[in-house]
C-alpha positions, 0 to 999 in steps of 0.5 A: 539471492532472494529477498527474506520473507517478512516474519509470520505473525507471532503464534500468540496473536489471534488471527484477526487481532488489530494492531497499532502499527508504526507507520514511518518513511521507507528507508534503504534497509527496508528494501528486502522486506518491501520487495518480499511483501510485493512478491507475496502480494502481486503476480507482477511484483515490483523489484528491489531496484524499483523500490530503490528508485522510488526512494530517490525520486523527488516526486515519490513518497513511500512508507512502511508499517511495522508490527511487533514480533518476537521480543517486541522488535518491529518488522516491516509487514506493509508498504505504500508508495505514492506518486505526487503529480500535483494537482493529482497523486497516485497510489503506485503500489500498496500491500500488506504481507498476506500473513498480516492482513486483516489487522488494520495495517493497510488501513493505517498505511492508507490513512497516513498516506492520504492525510499526508498528501491531502494536507499539502494543499496542492493535490486535489485528487488521488487515483489508484488502480485495483484488480476487479477481483480484489473485493477486500481492497475495493472495500477498503478504498471505498471506506476511504472515499474512493469511487470507481471512475474507469476501467483499464482492460487487461491491465494486470498480467496474472498466471491465469491471464489478463485481468481488468483494473478499476480506476478509482479516485478520491478528492482531497479537500475540506469535504473529504476528510480522511477516516 
């Protein structure tokens, strides 16, 4: 059984209209939607089982972004999973469904996750990996204070072959406010 696809943007919305999403903790009923978002976003998507395991993992936090659709009902259109490894944290996976990108949903998810983890007081740095050819994601991360600190050769498997990942890091603390 394949996971249902998140809804396409409502016809009434201009393609780049910014939205004020609701960011909330991921729940079990979100698993089909987040699995579909991962499948639409990555050559090596996470499985439903992987997301379910994160909901049970005491060292993991996961959130979703909801956006309004027909009749004002919200739909899950983005997700982020963060691993807590004090004094560090890592963004394990993060995506907005392709139909919903460019509307501020990813920015809202990232802002929420970073504010939450940096408020804890026991995390000094947040890491992530991003494909070297994903310029929009790199620009978003740089806007949030992430800097490149390394490279993982052949980290991502794609239908076209292996692609390097940039390792990026952002500090938490007084000198690193979340934008």
